[in-house]
C-alpha positions in Angstrom: -29.5 -8.3 -26.4 -26.3 -10.2 -25.4 -25.3 -9.8 -21.8 -21.7 -9.4 -20.7 -21.7 -12.7 -18.8 -22.8 -14.7 -21.9 -19.1 -15.1 -22.9 -18.5 -17.3 -19.7 -19.1 -20.9 -19.0 -22.6 -21.3 -17.4 -21.1 -23.0 -14.4 -18.9 -20.0 -13.8 -21.8 -17.6 -14.2 -23.8 -19.6 -11.6 -20.9 -19.3 -9.2 -20.8 -15.6 -9.9 -24.4 -15.2 -8.9 -24.0 -17.2 -5.8 -20.9 -15.1 -4.9 -22.9 -11.9 -5.5 -25.6 -12.9 -3.1 -23.1 -14.1 -0.5 -21.0 -11.0 -0.4 -23.8 -8.4 -0.7 -23.8 -7.5 3.1 -20.0 -7.1 3.1 -20.1 -4.8 0.1 -22.8 -2.7 1.7 -20.5 -2.3 4.8 -17.7 -1.1 2.6 -20.0 1.4 1.0 -20.8 2.8 4.4 -17.0 3.1 5.1 -16.5 4.9 1.8 -19.0 7.6 2.8 -17.3 8.0 6.2 -13.9 8.5 4.7 -15.3 10.7 1.9 -16.9 13.0 4.5 -13.5 13.3 6.3 -11.7 14.2 3.1 -14.4 16.7 1.9 -14.3 18.5 5.3 -10.5 18.8 5.1 -10.7 20.3 1.6 -13.3 22.8 2.8 -11.5 23.7 6.0 -8.2 24.4 4.2 -10.0 26.4 1.5 -8.7 24.5 -1.5 -9.0 26.8 -4.4 -8.6 26.6 -8.2 -5.4 28.6 -7.9 -3.9 25.8 -5.8 -4.1 23.3 -8.7 -1.5 24.9 -11.0 1.7 24.0 -9.3 5.2 25.5 -9.5 8.4 25.2 -11.5 12.1 25.7 -10.7 12.9 25.7 -7.1 9.2 25.5 -6.1 9.4 28.5 -3.7 6.2 29.7 -2.2 4.1 26.9 -3.8 0.8 27.6 -2.0 -0.9 24.6 -3.6 1.7 22.2 -2.4 1.5 23.6 1.1 -2.3 23.3 1.1 -2.2 19.8 -0.2 0.2 18.8 2.6 -2.0 20.4 5.2 -5.0 18.4 3.8 -3.0 15.2 4.0 -1.9 15.8 7.5 -5.5 16.7 8.6 -7.1 13.6 7.0 -4.4 11.1 8.0 -4.1 12.3 11.6 -0.7 14.1 11.5 0.6 17.6 12.3 2.5 18.1 9.1 3.3 16.2 5.9 5.5 16.0 2.8 3.6 15.1 -0.3 6.0 15.3 -3.2 6.4 14.1 -6.8 10.1 13.9 -6.0 9.4 10.9 -3.9 9.6 8.2 -6.5 7.9 5.2 -4.7 6.6 3.9 -1.5 10.0 2.3 -0.8 11.6 5.7 -1.3 9.2 7.4 1.1 9.8 4.8 3.7 13.6 5.0 3.2 13.5 8.8 3.5 11.5 8.6 6.6 13.5 6.0 8.4 17.0 7.3 7.4 15.9 10.8 8.2 15.2 9.9 11.8 18.3 7.9 12.7 22.0 8.9 13.3 25.1 6.8 13.8 24.8 4.5 16.8 21.0 4.4 16.5 19.0 1.3 15.6 15.8 0.7 13.5 13.8 -2.3 14.8 11.0 -3.9 12.8 8.6 -5.7 15.1 6.3 -7.2 12.3 8.8 -9.8 11.0 11.2 -9.5 8.2 10.6 -6.5 6.0 9.7 -7.1 2.4 12.4 -7.5 -0.4 13.0 -3.9 -1.5 13.2 -2.6 2.1 15.8 -5.2 3.0 18.3 -3.5 0.7 17.3 -0.1 2.0 18.0 -1.2 5.5 21.2 -3.1 4.6 19.8 -6.5 5.4 20.4 -7.6 1.8 22.4 -6.4 -1.2 25.8 -4.7 -1.1 25.0 -2.3 1.7 26.1 0.8 -0.2 24.3 3.8 1.2 22.3 1.7 3.7 22.2 2.4 7.5 24.9 -0.2 7.9 27.4 1.9 6.1 26.8 4.7 8.6 27.0 2.6 11.7 23.2 2.5 12.1 21.7 -0.8 13.1 18.7 -2.4 11.4 17.1 -5.6 12.7 13.7 -7.3 13.1 11.8 -9.5 15.5 10.3 -12.6 13.9 6.6 -13.2 14.2 5.2 -16.1 16.2 4.1 -19.3 14.6 0.5 -17.9 14.3 1.8 -14.8 12.5 1.1 -12.5 15.4 3.7 -10.1 16.9 5.8 -11.7 19.6 5.3 -9.0 22.2 7.6 -10.4 25.0 10.4 -10.8 22.4 9.8 -7.3 21.1 9.9 -5.8 24.6 13.0 -7.7 25.4 14.7 -6.7 22.1 14.1 -2.9 22.4 17.3 -1.5 23.9 19.2 1.7 24.6 20.1 2.3 21.0 16.6 1.6 19.6 15.6 4.9 18.1 12.8 3.8 15.7 10.4 1.0 16.0 8.9 0.2 12.6 5.6 -1.5 11.8 4.8 -2.9 8.4 1.0 -2.8 8.1 0.5 -4.7 4.9 1.8 -8.2 4.3 4.2 -7.3 1.5 5.3 -10.6 -0.2 4.7 -12.6 3.0 1.9 -15.0 3.6 1.0 -13.5 7.0 -2.2 -11.4 7.3 -2.0 -7.7 7.2 -2.3 -5.9 10.5 -5.5 -4.0 11.4 -5.5 -0.6 13.1 -6.7 -2.3 16.3 -3.7 -4.6 16.2 -1.3 -1.7 15.5 -2.7 0.1 18.5 -1.9 -2.8 20.7 1.6 -3.0 19.3 2.2 0.7 20.0 1.0 0.3 23.6 3.3 -2.7 24.1 6.3 -0.7 22.8 5.5 2.4 24.8 5.3 0.3 28.0 9.1 -0.3 27.8 10.3 2.8 26.0 7.9 5.7 25.9 10.1 8.1 24.0 10.9 5.8 21.1 9.7 6.9 17.7 7.2 4.6 16.1 7.0 4.5 12.3 4.3 2.7 10.2 4.7 1.6 6.6 1.1 2.4 5.6 1.3 1.2 2.0 -2.0 -0.2 0.7 -3.7 0.8 4.0 -5.0 4.3 3.5 -8.8 4.5 3.6 -9.1 0.8 4.1 -10.5 1.5 7.6 -12.0 4.7 8.9 -8.9 5.6 11.1 -5.2 5.5 10.4 -2.1 4.5 12.4 -1.4 8.1 13.5 -4.8 8.1 15.1 -3.7 5.4 17.5 -0.4 6.7 18.6 2.1 6.2 15.7 4.6 9.1 15.3 5.2 8.9 11.5 4.0 7.0 8.5 4.6 6.9 4.8 3.2 5.6 1.5 3.0 5.9 -2.2 0.7 8.1 -4.4 0.3 5.4 -7.0 -1.3 3.2 -4.4 -4.5 4.2 -2.4 -4.1 8.0 -1.7 -3.4 8.9 -5.4 -6.8 7.6 -6.3 -5.6 6.4 -9.7 -5.0 10.0 -10.7 -1.6 10.9 -9.3 1.1 10.0 -11.9 4.0 9.7 -9.4 4.9 10.7 -5.8 4.7 9.7 -2.2 3.9 11.0 1.2 5.3 11.2 4.7 3.0 12.4 7.4 3.3 12.7 11.2 4.6 14.9 14.0 5.8 18.3 12.9 9.4 18.0 14.3 9.8 14.6 12.7 8.6 15.9 9.3 11.2 18.6 9.5 14.0 16.0 10.3 13.1 13.8 7.4 12.6 16.8 5.0 16.4 17.4 5.3 16.9 13.8 4.1 14.5 14.4 1.2 16.4 17.5 0.0 19.2 19.0 2.1 19.7 20.6 5.5 18.6 24.2 5.5 16.2 23.7 2.7 14.0 20.7 3.7 10.5 21.1 2.5 10.7 24.7 1.4 11.7 23.7 -2.1 10.4 21.1 -4.6 8.5 22.1 -7.7 5.2 20.4 -8.4 5.3 21.0 -12.2 1.6 20.7 -13.1 1.0 17.7 -10.9 -1.1 19.3 -8.2 -4.4 19.0 -10.0 -4.1 15.2 -10.2 -2.7 14.9 -6.7 -5.6 16.9 -5.2 -8.3 15.2 -7.3 -6.8 11.7 -6.7 -6.8 12.2 -2.9 -10.4 13.5 -3.1 -11.6 10.3 -4.8 -9.3 8.0 -2.9 -11.9 6.8 -0.5 -14.2 5.7 -3.3 -11.3 4.2 -5.4 -9.9 2.3 -2.4 -13.4 1.1 -1.5 -13.9 -0.2 -5.1 -10.6 -2.1 -4.8 -11.6 -3.7 -1.5 -15.0 -4.7 -2.8 -13.2 -6.2 -5.8 -10.9 -8.1 -3.4 -13.9 -9.5 -1.6 -15.4 -10.7 -4.8 -12.0 -12.3 -5.9 -11.7 -14.1 -2.6 -15.2 -15.5 -2.6 -15.2 -16.6 -6.2 -11.7 -18.1 -6.4 -12.2 -19.9 -3.1 -15.3 -21.5 -4.6 -13.1 -22.7 -7.4 -10.9 -24.5 -4.9 -8.0 -22.0 -4.5 -6.3 -21.1 -1.2 -7.1 -17.4 -0.7 -6.3 -14.9 2.1 -8.0 -13.0 3.5 -11.3 -14.9 3.2 -14.2 -13.0 1.8 -15.8 -12.3 5.1 -12.6 -11.4 7.1 -11.9 -7.9 8.3 -10.0 -5.8 5.7 -7.2 -3.4 6.5 -5.7 -3.1 3.0 -6.6 -3.9 -0.5 -4.3 -6.9 -1.1 -5.8 -10.3 -1.9 -3.5 -13.4 -2.1 -4.1 -16.5 -4.1 -1.8 -19.5 -3.5 -1.3 -21.9 -6.5 1.3 -24.3 -5.0 3.2 -24.5 -8.3 4.8 -22.0 -10.7 3.0 -23.1 -13.8 -0.5 -22.2 -12.6 0.8 -19.0 -10.9 2.2 -17.8 -14.2 -0.9 -18.9 -16.2 -3.1 -16.9 -13.8 -0.8 -13.8 -14.1 -1.1 -14.0 -17.9 -4.9 -14.1 -17.5 -4.8 -11.0 -15.3 -2.7 -9.1 -17.9 -5.1 -10.1 -20.7 -8.0 -8.7 -18.7 -6.4 -5.2 -18.4 -7.5 -2.1 -20.2 -3.9 -1.2 -21.3 -1.5 -3.7 -22.8 -3.9 -6.6 -22.7 -2.1 -8.1 -25.6 1.2 -8.3 -23.7 2.4 -11.6 -22.1 4.1 -11.1 -18.7 7.1 -13.2 -18.0 9.1 -13.8 -14.8 12.3 -11.7 -14.5 14.8 -10.5 -12.0 14.0 -6.9 -10.8 16.1 -4.5 -8.8 15.5 -5.0 -5.1 14.1 -8.5 -5.3 16.0 -11.7 -4.6 13.8 -14.0 -6.7 12.3 -13.7 -10.2 9.1 -11.7 -10.1 6.1 -11.8 -12.4 4.1 -8.6 -12.6 0.7 -8.4 -14.5 -1.6 -5.6 -15.0 -2.0 -3.0 -17.8 -2.4 0.2 -15.9 -2.8 3.9 -17.0 -0.1 4.8 -14.5 2.9 2.5 -14.9 3.3 0.2 -11.9 0.1 1.6 -10.2 -1.2 -0.8 -7.6 -4.4 1.1 -7.0 -5.3 -0.1 -10.5 -6.2 -3.8 -11.0 -3.0 -5.8 -11.1 -1.3 -8.9 -9.7 2.3 -9.9 -9.0 4.5 -12.1 -6.9 8.0 -13.7 -6.6 8.4 -17.1 -8.2 9.0 -19.0 -5.0 6.9 -21.3 -2.8 4.0 -21.3 -2.1 3.7 -19.5 -5.5 1.4 -16.7 -4.5 -0.1 -14.0 -6.7 -0.8 -10.8 -4.8 -3.8 -9.2 -6.4 -4.5 -5.6 -5.7 -6.4 -2.5 -6.9 -9.2 -1.8 -9.2 -10.4 1.7 -10.2 -13.9 0.4 -10.5 -15.6 -2.6 -8.9 -17.1 -3.5 -12.2 -13.7 -3.9 -13.8 -12.4 -6.1 -11.0 -15.5 -8.3 -11.3 -15.2 -8.7 -15.1 -11.5 -9.2 -15.0 -11.7 -11.9 -12.3 -14.3 -13.7 -14.3 -12.2 -13.5 -17.4 -9.1 -14.9 -15.5 -11.2 -17.7 -14.0 -12.6 -18.6 -17.4 -9.2 -18.8 -19.0 -7.6 -20.8 -16.2 -10.4 -23.1 -15.1 -12.9 -23.3 -18.0 -11.0 -22.7 -21.2 -10.6 -26.4 -22.0 -13.9 -27.6 -20.5 
């Protein structure tokens, strides 16, 4: 009987077996992490008495949507908050972050990012790029950032000096976005929070938690953050949620941002879930396993592609705090070729050829590859990046480890062995 690996160059298969042996202890550690996170989620489902009746959802105004209320209680419990908004009306992670930040500040206040320049789409949200319409700048709200040090660590003295009388919100971006710096671990975030509290104890600390949920066994709220947000078509949706985002944190802050999400006086009391709750509940339940699969896939990608001579980050044996794996190509041609190979290795739209194009919220052309069941889902196997030096593909996701492994092998075969 023909084996799946028979389609590959024997040298690549040999590298795969060497990679499997090398990363086995790391994969076992991720399996242990999956069980710890799964136990936490299961306990929350049981404690909040999730019932079949909670899966139906509501229409119209969404008044008295018990399923939505229970889902938000489960999110808050698992992610370390007092309350949450988990809504299909939140259209993306950028939207969730924007609602959270703009819901907290008022004219004369300032938002200060301490983890370097925010990623492209958020720069427009904050008024750092674009025409500024609707941004904090138009309302007399400041938005600034403290550059990272040369070693990509937070410049604590500069941060402490920069925090001032009008600094209302200190923001932390956990994942690297489209930067080449490493993502920040929970331990590092804890140290950042302590440094900020040392100079301004009452400042609100917000964490952009995109790609980070269930990547470790604790979350930013567990180490002192006040509020955090993310997307349901990343980790917490588990590949099941078709749209939506979440904001979770302190109860009084959730109330404030709920008035930004809808309108004052209504806040989180309205918002229909229109048949989406079943996927949102089930997606969150399987999210520890799905996220673990994606991280295991990233470890395999890192180890195999590094053995083929590519510049990868994180390294296969480095600590993981999100599911992003970067691969630097040094030139646009190889970057685009690899993206095409990723697309061809997808279960949906494998016959499509991705091309670089300008997209709303990005300053450079961006190439996006990955045929996903949920459009744009990054908990599913995909890769994208702006066409600018050092020409980096940001790989993420994978509903199953087996798919990531097969797809990575197929991409490596097409790029490195097709003409050999």
